C-alpha positions in Angstrom: 97.8 77.8 110.0 98.7 81.5 110.4 102.3 82.7 110.8 102.5 86.0 112.6 105.8 87.8 112.6 106.7 90.8 114.8 109.9 92.4 113.6 111.5 94.6 116.3 114.8 96.4 116.5 116.3 93.7 118.8 114.4 90.5 118.1 112.0 89.0 115.6 109.2 87.1 117.3 107.3 84.4 115.4 103.9 82.9 116.4 102.1 80.1 114.7 98.3 80.1 115.2 95.7 77.5 114.5 92.5 79.5 114.7 92.7 81.6 117.8 95.1 79.2 119.5 98.8 80.0 119.7 100.5 76.7 118.9 104.1 77.8 119.4 106.4 80.9 119.3 110.1 81.6 119.1 112.4 84.6 118.6 115.5 85.4 116.5 117.9 88.2 116.8 117.1 90.9 114.3 119.9 91.3 111.7 119.3 93.7 108.8 121.8 92.0 106.5 120.2 88.5 106.6 118.6 87.3 103.4 115.3 85.6 102.9 117.2 82.3 102.4 118.8 82.6 105.8 115.5 83.5 107.5 113.8 80.6 105.7 116.5 78.1 106.9 116.2 79.3 110.5 112.4 79.3 110.4 112.1 75.8 108.9 114.6 74.4 111.4 112.7 76.0 114.4 109.5 74.6 113.1 111.0 71.1 112.7 112.2 71.3 116.3 108.6 71.9 117.3 107.4 69.0 115.2 105.5 71.3 112.8 105.5 71.5 109.0 107.0 74.4 107.1 104.8 74.4 104.0 101.1 73.9 103.8 99.9 70.3 103.1 96.5 68.9 102.4 94.9 65.5 102.8 95.2 63.4 99.6 92.2 62.8 97.5 91.4 59.2 96.4 93.0 58.5 93.0 91.7 56.3 90.3 94.0 53.5 89.4 96.1 54.6 86.4 96.8 52.5 83.4 100.4 51.3 83.1 102.7 54.0 81.8 100.3 56.8 82.3 100.6 59.7 84.9 97.9 59.9 87.6 98.8 63.5 88.1 98.5 65.9 85.2 100.3 68.8 87.0 103.7 69.3 85.3 106.7 68.7 87.4 107.9 71.8 89.3 104.5 73.6 89.2 102.4 74.3 92.3 98.6 74.1 92.4 97.2 76.9 94.6 93.9 77.9 96.1 92.8 81.3 97.5 93.3 81.6 101.2 92.4 85.1 102.5 95.1 87.6 101.4 97.6 84.8 100.5 97.7 81.7 98.4 98.4 78.3 99.8 100.7 75.8 98.0 99.2 72.3 98.0 101.4 70.3 95.7 103.8 69.2 98.5 100.9 67.6 100.5 99.4 66.0 97.4 102.7 64.3 96.6 103.2 63.2 100.2 99.8 61.7 100.1 100.6 59.8 96.9 103.8 58.5 98.5 101.8 57.1 101.5 99.3 55.5 99.1 102.1 53.5 97.5 102.8 55.7 94.5 106.1 57.2 93.7 107.0 60.7 94.9 109.4 63.1 93.3 112.9 63.2 94.8 113.7 65.7 97.5 116.1 67.5 95.2 113.5 68.2 92.5 114.2 71.7 91.1 111.8 74.4 92.4 110.5 72.3 95.3 111.1 72.8 99.0 109.9 69.6 100.6 107.5 70.2 103.6 108.8 69.3 107.0 106.9 66.5 108.7 104.6 66.5 105.7 102.0 63.8 106.3 98.5 63.1 105.0 96.0 65.6 106.4 98.6 67.7 108.1 98.5 71.5 107.6 101.5 73.9 107.6 101.7 77.6 107.1 98.8 78.7 104.9 98.6 82.4 105.7 100.9 85.2 107.1 100.9 88.6 108.7 103.8 90.7 109.6 104.6 94.0 111.2 108.0 95.8 111.4 109.6 98.8 112.9 112.8 98.0 110.9 112.0 98.8 107.2 115.2 97.2 105.8 114.1 93.8 107.0 110.7 94.0 105.5 111.8 93.1 101.9 113.6 90.0 103.0 110.5 88.7 104.8 108.2 89.5 101.8 110.5 87.5 99.6 110.6 84.6 102.2 106.8 84.4 102.1 106.7 84.6 98.3 109.5 82.2 97.5 109.3 79.6 100.1 105.6 79.7 101.2 104.0 81.0 98.0 102.0 83.5 100.0 101.4 87.2 100.0 101.3 88.2 103.7 99.3 91.0 105.2 101.6 93.8 106.1 100.4 96.0 109.0 100.9 99.7 108.1 99.0 102.8 107.1 95.7 101.7 105.5 95.5 98.4 107.3 92.0 97.9 108.7 92.7 97.5 112.4 89.2 98.6 113.5 90.7 101.2 115.8 90.4 105.0 115.2 93.8 106.7 115.8 93.6 110.1 117.5 97.3 111.0 117.0 98.1 114.3 115.3 99.5 112.3 112.3 98.3 108.7 112.5 101.0 107.5 110.1 103.6 108.4 112.7 102.4 105.7 115.1 104.5 102.5 115.0 102.7 99.4 113.8 103.6 97.6 117.0 101.9 100.2 119.2 98.6 100.0 117.3 98.8 96.1 117.3 99.3 96.1 121.1 96.4 98.6 121.5 94.1 96.4 119.4 94.9 93.3 121.4 94.5 95.0 124.8 91.2 96.6 123.9 89.9 93.3 122.5 90.8 91.7 125.8 89.4 94.2 128.2 86.8 96.2 126.3 87.6 99.2 128.5 90.1 102.0 128.8 93.6 100.5 129.0 97.2 101.3 128.9 99.9 99.0 127.3 103.5 99.1 128.5 105.7 97.4 126.0 109.2 96.6 127.2 111.2 96.4 124.0 114.3 98.2 122.6 112.3 101.3 123.5 109.6 101.2 126.2 106.3 102.5 124.8 103.2 103.5 126.8 99.9 103.5 124.7 96.5 104.6 125.9 93.2 103.3 124.6 89.9 105.0 125.4 86.8 103.1 126.6 85.4 103.6 123.0 88.3 101.7 121.5 90.2 104.7 120.2 94.0 105.0 120.2 94.6 108.1 122.2 98.4 108.5 122.3 101.2 107.6 124.6 104.9 108.0 125.5 108.2 106.6 124.4 111.2 106.0 126.7 114.6 104.4 126.2 114.4 100.7 126.9 116.1 99.2 130.0 118.6 97.5 127.6 119.6 100.8 126.1 120.1 102.2 129.6 122.3 99.3 130.6 124.4 99.7 127.4 124.8 103.4 128.0 126.0 102.9 131.5 128.6 100.3 130.3 129.9 102.5 127.4 129.9 105.8 129.2 131.4 104.8 132.5 134.9 103.4 132.0 135.1 101.3 135.2 131.6 99.8 135.1 131.1 96.3 133.7 128.3 95.0 131.4 125.8 93.3 133.7 123.0 90.9 133.3 119.5 92.4 133.5 118.3 90.6 136.6 116.5 91.4 139.7 118.9 91.9 142.6 118.1 90.5 146.1 118.2 93.9 147.7 117.8 97.5 146.6 121.0 98.3 148.5 123.7 96.6 146.5 126.8 95.3 148.3 129.0 95.1 145.1 129.3 96.8 141.8 127.2 94.3 139.8 124.3 94.2 142.3 124.4 98.0 142.7 124.1 98.4 138.9 121.3 95.9 138.7 119.4 97.7 141.5 119.7 101.0 139.8 118.6 99.6 136.4 115.7 97.4 137.6 114.2 99.4 140.4 115.1 102.7 138.7 113.2 101.6 135.6 110.3 100.3 137.6 110.1 103.8 139.2 110.1 105.3 135.7 107.2 103.1 134.6 105.1 103.7 137.7 105.7 107.5 137.4 104.6 107.7 133.8 101.5 105.4 134.4 100.4 107.5 137.3 100.7 110.7 135.4 98.7 109.2 132.5 96.0 108.1 134.8 95.8 111.6 136.2 95.3 113.1 132.7 92.3 111.0 131.6 88.8 110.9 133.0 88.3 107.1 132.7 89.9 104.1 134.5 93.0 102.5 132.8 93.7 98.8 133.0 97.5 98.5 132.7 99.0 95.5 130.9 102.7 94.9 130.2 104.2 93.0 127.3 107.6 92.5 125.6 110.5 90.3 126.4 111.4 92.0 129.7 107.9 92.4 131.0 108.2 89.5 133.4 111.3 90.9 135.0 109.9 94.4 135.6 106.2 93.9 136.1 106.5 92.0 139.4 107.9 95.0 141.2 105.6 97.6 139.7 102.7 98.9 141.7 100.8 100.0 138.6 101.0 97.1 136.2 98.0 94.8 136.7 98.5 92.1 134.0 101.5 90.7 132.1 101.1 89.1 128.6 104.4 88.6 126.7 102.4 87.3 123.7 100.1 90.4 123.4 101.7 91.6 120.1 101.3 88.2 118.4 97.7 88.1 119.6 97.1 91.6 118.1 98.5 90.4 114.7 96.2 87.5 114.7 93.2 89.7 115.5 94.1 92.2 112.7 94.5 89.3 110.2 91.1 88.0 111.1 89.6 91.5 110.6 91.2 91.9 107.2 89.8 88.6 106.0 86.3 89.2 107.3 86.1 92.5 105.5 87.3 91.1 102.2 88.8 92.9 99.2 89.0 96.7 99.5 
């Protein structure tokens, strides 16, 4: 299974894919000071809650009956047997030992040095065998690289300059475009195969245009609605911090609903205004899709957003991983 990780300024979103199917997803708050051990503990716990294994396991192979006192497994204790799996390597020793335990043999104790026991490890069950990640928060990248290497024994694909996305970038300097924006554009074009515009409601709200030929044309960046709400709270002494929620009426009858009206409907107006101006600048139709954690809140009142897919970025990561594997070594 493929673990896709989208590291944003506010949240880290995880998605676990089996082929093209998204099995589950969850998000954590982004904290630059967290170590790989902390992220591994949180990730393994979340997977356990979803009934999924942390480490890759494989079905056990039939074993010949060993003579008394001899070892059926010649692999030294503490070592991992690996096999090539795309860009990463998959650790198989945990599953092999689980298989021997089910077959009636003895398994090493859970506290064996150098071993992280797979969660829900059972015969024939597969855990994380490949990974891909993208980040707009460089300080967090190193911790996740170490997580993959130490706990999953994998080298993840890292989306950045040089990654083979299959999409030409028409920006003045292609290296300036955030990885998340390219990933969204790849996923949207794969879905529509036509000119499209992705509105991603994150810490910042990004607008990204893709041509009918599948080229990344450019876009716009605006402060996110969360940033706007925080600015209002910090800059105006008498205004409270409010929940980002859709009010029942545009005309608020108290301070909280008045602030919610200004934030939600004011932001919807910002989105529609930018989308309409972008449509006027290009000579091809644009299919508009929204993504991001707050897409569901804002898309319903927009007159320009046509589709909403909160998992678009995870889907784009899976598509780019598949393309990297199909094209093989550089």
